[in-house]
C-alpha positions in Angstrom: 31.4 -34.4 4.7 30.8 -38.0 5.9 31.2 -39.3 9.7 32.0 -42.8 10.8 29.3 -43.8 12.9 29.7 -45.6 16.4 29.3 -49.7 16.5 25.8 -50.5 17.5 26.7 -52.3 20.4 28.6 -49.2 22.0 25.3 -47.2 22.5 23.4 -47.7 25.8 20.0 -48.2 26.3 19.3 -44.8 28.0 20.2 -41.6 26.6 23.2 -40.0 28.3 22.7 -36.1 28.0 26.5 -36.1 27.6 25.7 -37.8 24.2 22.8 -36.7 22.8 22.7 -33.5 24.6 19.3 -31.4 25.0 17.5 -34.8 23.1 18.3 -37.2 25.8 15.5 -34.9 27.9 13.0 -35.1 24.7 12.5 -38.9 24.4 9.4 -40.2 25.0 8.0 -36.2 24.8 5.7 -34.7 22.3 5.8 -30.9 21.8 3.2 -29.1 19.9 4.0 -25.5 17.9 3.3 -22.8 20.2 1.0 -20.7 17.0 -0.3 -24.0 15.6 -0.7 -26.9 17.6 -1.8 -29.2 14.9 1.8 -29.1 14.1 3.5 -31.1 16.7 7.4 -33.1 17.5 7.8 -36.0 19.0 11.2 -38.1 19.7 11.5 -42.3 20.8 14.1 -44.2 19.9 14.0 -46.2 16.5 13.7 -50.1 17.1 17.8 -51.4 17.7 17.8 -47.9 20.1 21.0 -46.7 18.1 19.2 -43.4 17.0 16.9 -40.8 18.6 13.8 -40.2 15.9 12.6 -37.0 15.4 8.9 -37.4 14.3 7.9 -33.7 12.7 4.4 -35.8 11.5 3.3 -35.5 8.0 4.1 -31.6 7.2 8.0 -31.9 7.5 10.7 -34.2 7.3 10.8 -37.4 10.1 14.8 -38.1 10.6 16.9 -39.9 12.5 19.7 -38.3 15.2 22.8 -40.1 15.2 25.7 -39.8 17.7 29.1 -39.3 15.9 30.7 -39.1 20.0 33.0 -36.7 21.1 29.6 -34.3 21.4 28.7 -34.6 18.1 24.9 -35.8 16.3 24.1 -36.0 13.0 20.3 -36.2 11.5 19.5 -38.2 8.3 16.6 -37.7 6.8 15.7 -40.7 4.1 19.5 -42.1 4.9 20.8 -38.4 3.5 23.2 -36.5 5.9 21.5 -33.0 6.3 22.7 -31.7 9.1 25.6 -31.8 11.5 24.8 -31.0 15.1 27.5 -29.9 18.2 26.5 -30.4 21.7 27.2 -27.3 23.9 28.2 -27.1 27.7 24.9 -26.1 28.9 23.2 -29.2 26.6 22.1 -27.2 23.3 22.5 -28.1 20.1 24.1 -26.2 17.0 22.4 -27.2 13.6 24.5 -26.5 10.6 23.5 -27.4 7.3 25.8 -30.2 5.0 26.1 -29.6 1.8 28.1 -26.8 -0.3 26.3 -23.6 -1.0 23.9 -24.7 -3.8 22.9 -28.2 -2.0 22.8 -27.7 1.3 19.4 -26.6 2.9 18.5 -22.7 3.8 17.8 -21.1 6.3 21.9 -20.8 8.4 22.8 -22.4 11.6 20.4 -22.8 14.4 20.4 -24.0 18.1 18.1 -26.2 20.2 17.9 -25.5 23.8 15.1 -26.4 26.1 13.3 -23.3 28.5 12.4 -24.8 31.6 10.4 -28.1 31.6 7.6 -26.9 29.4 9.1 -25.5 26.4 11.6 -26.1 23.7 13.0 -22.9 21.8 14.3 -23.1 18.2 16.9 -20.1 17.9 19.0 -19.0 14.3 22.6 -18.5 15.3 25.9 -16.9 13.9 28.8 -19.0 14.9 32.4 -17.3 14.9 34.8 -19.9 14.8 32.3 -22.9 16.7 31.1 -20.2 18.7 27.8 -18.9 19.0 27.9 -15.1 18.5 24.0 -14.0 17.7 21.0 -15.7 18.2 17.3 -14.6 17.1 14.0 -16.7 18.3 12.4 -18.4 15.4 9.9 -21.0 16.8 8.1 -21.6 20.6 7.6 -26.0 21.0 5.2 -26.3 24.2 4.5 -29.4 26.1 5.5 -31.6 29.0 8.7 -33.2 29.4 9.2 -36.7 31.1 11.2 -37.0 33.9 15.0 -36.7 34.1 15.9 -40.6 34.2 19.2 -42.1 36.1 22.0 -42.8 33.5 22.0 -46.1 33.0 25.6 -48.4 34.9 25.7 -49.6 31.2 28.5 -48.1 29.1 27.2 -44.8 27.3 28.5 -44.4 23.8 31.1 -42.2 24.7 32.2 -44.8 27.2 31.4 -47.4 24.2 34.1 -44.8 21.5 36.3 -44.9 24.8 36.4 -48.7 25.1 36.1 -49.2 21.2 40.1 -49.1 20.7 40.6 -51.4 23.3 38.6 -53.4 21.8 40.2 -53.4 18.9 43.5 -53.2 20.4 42.7 -57.1 22.0 42.0 -58.3 18.4 44.6 -57.1 17.3 46.9 -58.6 20.3 45.3 -61.4 19.5 46.4 -61.4 15.9 49.6 -60.2 17.2 49.9 -64.1 18.7 49.8 -65.6 15.6 53.0 -63.6 14.2 53.8 -60.4 12.4 52.2 -59.3 9.2 54.2 -58.1 6.2 52.7 -56.1 3.3 52.8 -56.6 0.0 54.1 -55.1 -2.8 50.5 -55.0 -4.2 49.2 -54.5 -0.6 51.8 -51.1 -1.0 50.9 -50.1 -4.4 47.2 -50.6 -3.2 48.0 -47.9 -0.1 49.8 -45.6 -1.9 47.3 -45.4 -4.7 44.8 -44.6 -2.2 47.1 -42.2 -0.4 47.6 -40.2 -3.8 43.6 -40.4 -4.6 43.2 -39.0 -1.1 45.7 -35.8 -1.5 43.8 -35.5 -5.3 40.3 -35.2 -3.4 41.9 -33.5 -0.7 43.0 -30.6 -3.2 40.0 -30.6 -5.5 37.8 -30.3 -2.3 39.7 -27.3 -0.9 39.7 -25.8 -4.7 36.1 -26.4 -4.6 35.7 -25.2 -1.0 37.9 -21.7 -2.2 35.6 -21.5 -5.3 32.7 -21.8 -3.1 34.1 -18.8 -0.9 34.6 -16.7 -4.0 31.3 -17.5 -5.0 29.5 -16.2 -1.9 31.3 -13.4 -1.7 30.4 -12.2 -5.2 26.9 -13.5 -4.1 26.9 -11.0 -1.3 28.8 -7.9 -3.3 25.9 -8.6 -5.7 23.5 -8.6 -2.4 25.4 -5.8 -1.5 24.9 -3.7 -4.8 21.3 -4.5 -5.3 20.0 -3.4 -1.8 21.7 -0.2 -2.3 19.9 0.0 -6.0 16.8 -0.7 -4.4 16.7 1.8 -1.4 18.0 4.4 -3.8 14.8 3.6 -5.5 12.8 3.4 -2.5 14.0 6.8 -1.5 13.0 8.2 -5.0 9.7 6.8 -4.9 9.1 8.3 -1.7 10.0 11.8 -2.5 8.1 11.4 -5.9 4.9 10.6 -3.8 5.8 13.3 -1.4 6.0 15.9 -4.6 2.6 14.2 -5.5 1.2 14.9 -2.6 2.4 18.4 -2.3 1.0 19.1 -5.7 -1.9 17.2 -4.7 -2.5 19.9 -1.6 -1.6 22.8 -3.8 -4.4 22.1 -6.4 -6.6 21.4 -3.6 -6.1 24.6 -2.6 -6.4 26.2 -5.5 -9.7 24.5 -6.1 -10.7 26.0 -2.6 -9.9 30.0 -3.8 -11.4 28.6 -7.0 -14.7 27.9 -5.2 -14.3 31.0 -2.8 -13.9 33.4 -5.5 -16.9 31.7 -7.0 -19.1 32.3 -4.3 -17.9 35.3 -3.7 -18.9 36.2 -7.2 -22.3 34.6 -7.1 -23.0 36.8 -4.3 -21.9 40.1 -5.8 -24.4 38.6 -8.2 -27.0 38.2 -6.0 -26.7 41.6 -4.0 -26.5 43.6 -7.7 -29.8 41.3 -8.6 -31.3 42.4 -4.9 -30.6 46.2 -5.7 -32.1 46.0 -9.1 -35.3 44.9 -7.7 -35.3 46.7 -5.0 -34.7 50.1 -7.5 -37.8 48.4 -9.4 -39.8 47.8 -6.3 -39.3 51.7 -5.5 -40.2 52.4 -9.1 -43.3 50.3 -8.7 -43.9 52.1 -5.5 -43.2 55.2 -6.7 -45.7 54.5 -9.9 -48.3 53.2 -7.6 -47.9 56.5 -5.5 -48.4 58.7 -8.8 -51.5 56.6 -9.4 -52.8 57.9 -6.2 -52.4 61.2 -6.5 -53.7 61.0 -10.0 -57.3 59.3 -8.8 -57.2 61.9 -5.8 -57.0 64.8 -8.3 -59.4 63.2 -10.9 -61.7 62.6 -7.5 -61.3 66.1 -6.6 -62.1 67.5 -10.2 -64.8 65.6 -10.5 -66.4 66.7 -6.8 -65.7 69.9 -8.5 -67.7 69.4 -11.5 -70.5 67.7 -9.6 -70.7 70.9 -7.5 -70.6 73.1 -10.5 -73.0 71.1 -12.6 -75.1 71.4 -9.3 -74.9 74.8 -9.1 -75.8 75.0 -12.8 -79.0 73.2 -12.5 -80.2 75.1 -9.5 -79.8 78.5 -11.5 -81.1 76.7 -14.6 -84.4 75.6 -12.5 -84.0 79.4 -10.8 -84.2 80.8 -14.3 -87.1 78.6 -15.4 -89.1 79.0 -12.2 -88.6 83.2 -13.5 -90.9 83.0 -16.9 -93.2 80.7 -15.0 -94.0 82.8 -12.5 -94.0 86.2 -14.8 -96.2 84.0 -17.0 -98.9 83.5 -14.0 -98.6 87.4 -13.7 -98.5 88.2 -17.5 -99.2 85.3 -19.8 -97.1 82.0 -21.2 -94.9 83.1 -23.9 -91.8 81.6 -23.1 -92.8 78.4 -21.6 -90.7 76.2 -24.7 -87.2 78.1 -24.7 -87.1 77.6 -21.2 -88.0 73.7 -21.7 -85.1 73.4 -24.2 -82.5 74.5 -22.0 -84.0 72.4 -19.3 -83.0 69.4 -21.3 -80.1 70.5 -22.5 -78.7 70.7 -19.1 -80.1 67.5 -18.1 -78.3 65.8 -21.6 -74.5 67.8 -20.2 -75.1 66.5 -16.7 -75.7 62.7 -18.4 -72.4 63.1 -20.5 -70.4 64.6 -17.3 -71.4 61.3 -15.1 -70.6 59.2 -17.8 -67.0 60.9 -18.2 -66.6 60.0 -14.4 -67.6 56.4 -14.7 -65.2 55.9 -17.6 -62.4 58.1 -15.7 -62.7 55.9 -12.7 -63.4 52.5 -14.2 -59.5 53.2 -15.9 -58.2 54.4 -13.2 -59.4 51.1 -11.3 -58.1 49.2 -14.4 -54.5 51.0 -13.9 -54.7 50.4 -10.2 -55.0 46.4 -10.2 -52.6 45.9 -13.0 -50.0 47.6 -10.5 -51.1 45.7 -7.8 -50.9 42.8 -9.8 -47.2 43.2 -11.0 -46.3 44.1 -7.2 -47.6 40.8 -5.9 -45.9 38.7 -9.0 -42.7 40.5 -8.4 -42.8 39.8 -4.9 -43.5 36.1 -4.8 -40.5 35.9 -7.3 -38.5 37.9 -5.2 -39.5 35.1 -2.7 -38.7 32.3 -4.4 -35.3 33.4 -5.5 -34.5 34.4 -1.6 -35.7 30.6 -0.6 -33.8 29.2 -3.4 -30.0 31.5 -2.2 -30.7 30.4 0.8 -31.5 26.8 -0.2 -28.1 26.3 -1.7 -26.1 27.9 0.4 -26.7 25.9 3.3 -26.0 22.7 1.1 -22.7 24.7 -0.1 -22.2 25.4 3.3 -23.1 21.4 4.4 -21.2 19.6 1.8 -17.7 18.7 2.4 -15.1 20.0 -0.5 -14.1 17.4 -3.0 -10.5 16.1 -2.5 -8.5 16.1 -6.0 -8.1 12.0 -5.6 -10.7 11.0 -3.6 -11.1 6.8 -3.1 -13.6 4.9 -5.2 -17.2 4.9 -3.5 -18.6 2.0 -2.8 -21.3 0.7 -4.9 -24.8 2.3 -3.7 -28.0 -0.1 -2.8 -30.5 3.4 -3.3 -32.8 3.4 -6.1 -31.6 5.5 -9.2 -33.5 8.9 -8.7 -33.7 9.0 -12.4 -36.0 6.4 -13.3 -38.2 6.3 -10.0 -38.7 10.1 -9.8 -41.8 11.0 -12.7 -41.3 13.7 -15.1 -42.2 17.3 -14.8 -46.5 17.6 -15.5 -47.7 21.2 -16.3 -50.4 22.4 -13.9 -51.8 25.8 -13.7 -50.3 28.1 -12.1 -52.7 29.6 -9.1 -50.8 32.8 -8.7 -50.8 34.6 -12.1 -52.5 34.6 -14.9 -50.2 34.0 -17.3 -48.2 31.8 -15.9 -47.2 27.9 -15.1 -46.1 25.4 -13.0 -44.9 21.8 -13.4 -45.1 19.4 -10.5 -43.3 15.8 -10.2 -43.6 12.8 -7.6 -41.0 11.2 -5.9 -41.6 7.0 -6.3 -37.9 6.3 -4.9 -37.9 4.4 -1.6 -35.2 7.3 -0.3 -35.5 11.0 0.2 -34.2 12.8 -3.3 -33.3 16.5 -4.0 -35.0 18.0 -7.5 -34.1 21.1 -9.3 -36.6 22.5 -12.1 -35.9 24.9 -14.4 -38.9 26.7 -16.2 -38.3 28.4 -19.7 -39.4 31.9 -19.8 -40.7 34.2 -22.5 -37.9 36.6 -22.7 -35.3 33.1 -23.6 -34.1 32.1 -20.2 -34.6 30.0 -17.5 -36.7 30.2 -14.3 -35.1 27.8 -11.9 -35.7 26.6 -8.1 -34.7 23.7 -5.6 -36.1 21.5 -3.3 -33.6 19.7 -0.9 -35.2 16.1 0.4 -38.3 15.6 -1.0 -39.7 12.1 0.7 -40.8 9.0 -1.1 -44.0 9.2 -2.1 -44.2 13.5 -1.8 -44.7 15.7 -4.6 -43.3 19.1 -5.1 -43.9 22.3 -7.5 -42.2 24.8 -9.2 -44.6 28.2 -10.5 -43.3 30.6 -12.7 -45.1 33.7 -13.8 -43.2 34.1 -16.9 -42.5 30.8 -17.9 -43.4 28.3 -21.0 -44.1 25.2 -21.3 -41.2 24.0 -21.9 -39.3 22.3 -18.7 -35.9 21.0 -17.3 -35.5 18.7 -14.7 -32.3 17.0 -12.7 -32.5 14.7 -9.8 -30.0 13.6 -7.2 -30.5 10.8 -3.8 -30.6 13.1 -0.5 -27.0 14.3 0.9 -25.3 13.7 -2.4 -22.6 16.2 -3.3 -23.0 15.9 -6.9 -23.4 19.2 -8.5 -27.1 19.8 -9.9 -26.8 19.8 -13.9 -27.8 23.2 -15.9 -30.1 23.3 -18.7 -29.2 23.2 -21.9 
């Protein structure tokens, strides 16, 4: 759209709000963007004071605002008409982009108005028949405005616009004094051709405007279809996300129930093992009681045999003394048989004493073996109880794993598999045929250690220690163990499950 500008002589030296609207107050002002103080706008007259320069700095386009008269303004950037403005009754200016759908600038119409003497408001607007029906704030510029200047007595742009026809009329009157001017046929032909071209151009312009309106309508329809498709897609994605969340919750609940079932199974197994161990201890106590009863019976029998032997010796001594007394009275014929009987009696007593000592040693060996077995079993039961209690504490303290945990941050702790020593075999002081293994924590943080020692029966005897401090040692003994051991370590507080031996 093209506009005829007023002649230079029609512009006043002072800005009239009726001609320039809100920009009459902005001349000489500098306003800063409220959210970015480095972005500033300045307004000042151009060289011949026919236009107001809106200096937007190096970040945006600096242009010139010119008055078209009749409350109309135009903004030019680098000589091109970009925006057309209309002055509102309150002095605000509504700007609309020039050009068609493909060439005009994006952003739609907007309004510039003052908010007091220290703020300039830029608002997006919707127009209906030239009237503002909707507004939305876009930007706010803050600063100080110069004091309002009184309108000069010189003629302003509207007055100049009103006086321009008078000047033209006067010029025509001067020309008419020379006589009327008649148009030649050539001039008439040019005029008719110009009118025909103008008619064709108006028709073409109307056709382009109609096509542009159809294109805009088609673009709005396509945009509406696209919005509907995107809304349906978002709804489907939300439904899928909800279904996935429900599935994850169900999986988590199933995993939790499985864990509880496993825990219950382990508890039942531990209870069965405890029952077996109690039965074993009861049997062991019964055997110890039987051995004690056997020792008591043997001691009673030995005391009875000793008493009988003493009685026999006494009888033998009496019998031996009787012949001697008789020999003293009448001769010594029975001395040799009596000595032989005494020797036989002494040999019998020695044999009985040796048998008694052997039986006592055998009973002592049986009792010692039973005591060692009972002590080893009590130690094993104590280790199993401590291990089970520690595992129950860790299981109660560790949080249940979610089905989809977020990725963990990279740890700065030492790798326990690198800084904890390999198990070294040492002597088990608790039992003769057993063994023990010890490890050393050379990490900078506490670690959890699990040791498993292979038994002579082919199984594994396992134990764990939590929170072994830096530089500390830990040993695990086994009375049934061999020289084969398995170790797994982790940083203290980790919820990773210990590995099992192969």
